[in-house]
N, C-alpha and C positions, 0 to 999 in steps of 0.2 A: 523596490519594487513588492510587492503580492504575488505569487502564483495561485492561478485555480484553476485545476483540472476538471474537467468532466472527461467522463468516460460513457462514451456510446453503445456501448453492448457489455451483457452482462461479464462474461471471459475479464474484457479489462476492468470492470466493477471490482470482480473479487479478487482480481491483483493486487489494486489498490487498497484494499478492505486489507490485506492482510500485508500489504509495503508497514501499513502503519501500525496495527497487530506488533507486527515483530521487531519493529522502530520502539515502539512500548517499551515491549516486554524485556528488551535488552537494553535500554536506557534504564528502568528501575529495577536490576536485578541488580547494575552498580552500586546501589544507594546502599545505605545503612540503617534505614528507618523501618518498621514496620508497615505504617505505613503503603512505601514502595513496593514493599516486599509481595503486600498485598494485591494492588496493583497488578503489579508483574503474574503474579498467579492468574489472574484474570483475564490478563491479555495472552498469556498462553491456554486460556478455555475457549479464548474468543477465536486462536487459531484455530484449535481443533475442531470447536464449531463449523468457520467458514469451509476451513479445508476437505471437510468431509464431507461436502455437497456437492463435487466434481470429480473426474476424475483429472485431478490437477498436476499429479505427478509425469502421466504421458502427457497431456497439452504442453506440460515444460518442458519435456525432452523433446518434443516433435519440434518446436521451438525452437529452441535453439543449434539444432542440429541444422532446421532453416537456415538461422542466422549463420553457420559457421558453413554452408557452403557459399555464401554470399560475401562471406571478409576471407573465404580463399583465394574467390576470385581477386582482392582488390592488389595484391599483390605487383603486380603489372602498373599500378597508378601512383608515378612517382611524388605524389603530393600525401601519401601516406608513408608514417613512419613505421619500416617493415620491425621493431624493435616492438613499440605498439601493439603493432596489429598480432606477431609469434603471442607476447604476453597475454591481450584478449580472446585468443583462439587457445592457448593455455587450459585460463581458465573456465573457458566453457569444456574443455574436453576432462576438465576435475569434475564440476561441477552436472557433467550426463553421468559422468562413471559415481556419484553421489546417489545421487537419484535412483539412478540403475543397483544400489544398493540397498535402499528400501525397502524393508519387505511390511505387505499390509499395509493396511490405511493409514492413513496420517496422522499421529497421533494416536495410535493404538495402544505406545507403552502408559499414556495416561488414561487412557479408557479403561486400561486393563488393571488401573490401579483401583480399586473399591473405597479408599478414605478418596482421594483427589472427586472421584466420581460424587463421594457425597459429600464433598465442600460446593464443588458446579452444580450438582441438585439447590442447593442452599440458595447459592449465590443467586441463581435464578430468577427467588423468591424474596420481593423488595421488600427489604432489613431479615432476612434471613441468615444472615451472615455476621451471629454476632458471639460474644463468648456465653454467655449464659446457654445456649441455641447448639456450637460447636467447641464445647471446650477442650478436644483433641487440637481442632486449628489455633487455638485461643495459646495452647500449651506451645503447636507451633511455633507461632508470632512472637512467644516470647523467652526462645533459644536464641544462641550467640549469632549476628549479624550470620557470618562468615559462614558458618551451618547452612544458613537458608543459602544465603547465596550458592553454596556449592549445588544445594539441592534443587536449585529453581531451572540454575545450568544445566544440570542431566538429565530434567524435564524437556527444557529448550533443543539440548544439542542432536539428540535422533532429529526436528524438524527442520534445520541448519542446510540443508540439502535446499529443498524449497525458496527460503531465502534467500540463497544464491542466489537459483533461477530467476526468482520473482526480479531480484537485481539487475539482470542482468538481461532481461526481455524487457522491464521496464527502463534502463538505459538505453538501448535502441531505440524504444517506443520514442521516447521525448525530444531523443537524438534526430527524428525523422524529421519532426517539422520545422520548417521554417519560418520564422518570427514576419510577420505586416504589420504594418501602425492602419491604424483606424480612429474614426469619431464615430462615436455615439451622441447624433443630434439629440436634444434632451435627453438624453439616458437611456435610447430604444437605439438597440440595431440589430437584423436581418441582414443573413449572405445566404443563398441559395446554394445546394451544394454539385447541381446540375451533373450530380453522376458520380461524383467522386466520393472514392472511397475512405471514411475517415472512422479513426475507434476512438482518439483521446482527444476531447479538444484544451488548449492548454491556452489559458487567458491573464498576460501582464499588467496592473497599474501601478504607479506612485501610490507610494503609503499614506502620502500628503495627501488625496483625493478623498473626500470626505463620505465616498460611496464604497458599493460592491455591488458586483454585477448577479441575475441570477437567472439560471443558463435552462435552456431544455432547446431539444436539440436531439434531429434523429437523421435517417437517411438524405430527407431531403434537402434539410434548412436546418440553419440555424437560429435562434434568438437570445438576443441578452438583451435583459429589464436592470438599468444599474440603479440598485437602490440606496435611499441615504438611513444609515444603523440610529434606531430608537434603543433607547436604554428601558422602558416604563410603555412603550405603546406600539403596534404595528409599524416596519420599516415600512417608511414613505417613500414613495417614486421621484427619484431625482431629476428636477430640472433642467439640468445643465448639461453643457455639452463636455463627453467625457471620451480625450484621447486614450487610445490602451493599445496595448500588441496583443495576436492572437495564433497563433501557430497548430495547425491540422495535423496531428499525429495517427501516424499507419503504418504497420507493420512491413 
């Protein structure tokens, strides 16, 4: 199955963007090649840029505290594992403490590093990160891989409470949706929301199907048009009936 996720507001869009950037940074840091460490640094720049657009820390704390209050009512439910619930509550408390311990804007430690900001400025220019433009960066990329990994990890570490908060919130959001099966006749599907509050749409379909969903949605309606991929031309409309699963998620 392939999962497609579509945010219905800017808040969830930002969380999805940061979730992806943190994942790419963490994966690339563990590798040894210069190319992977360059990719890790670009992902860190992306985190700093996206997280600086909004009061992300306070939003996450507020949502985590709300989720904690909801979870504290669950021990009365015999279907809920008490050990799993306590572990999750401890995780939330630890994450809130980590977020409260952050000072200044997210990524301020990187903004205060003139060398990193010079690289970021050049990285924002097409073809700007080359050895002849940034010899000091070329020198760093040719240092020992373990040294580069340690420095990248040290730049990532102060921002990890944000990643932890996003992890918990996005898990709660994804778990909130109940999957239902649908069929899109000749690749076209529409559903009215009728006042239902939805923050994220999740669509799952078999990876064997030769199509993908093009989604547009707002607070009133969901529209999905399935298209067949094209390698050398614009994707064309899928004309077959498409079976898929859809989940409407909201915190």
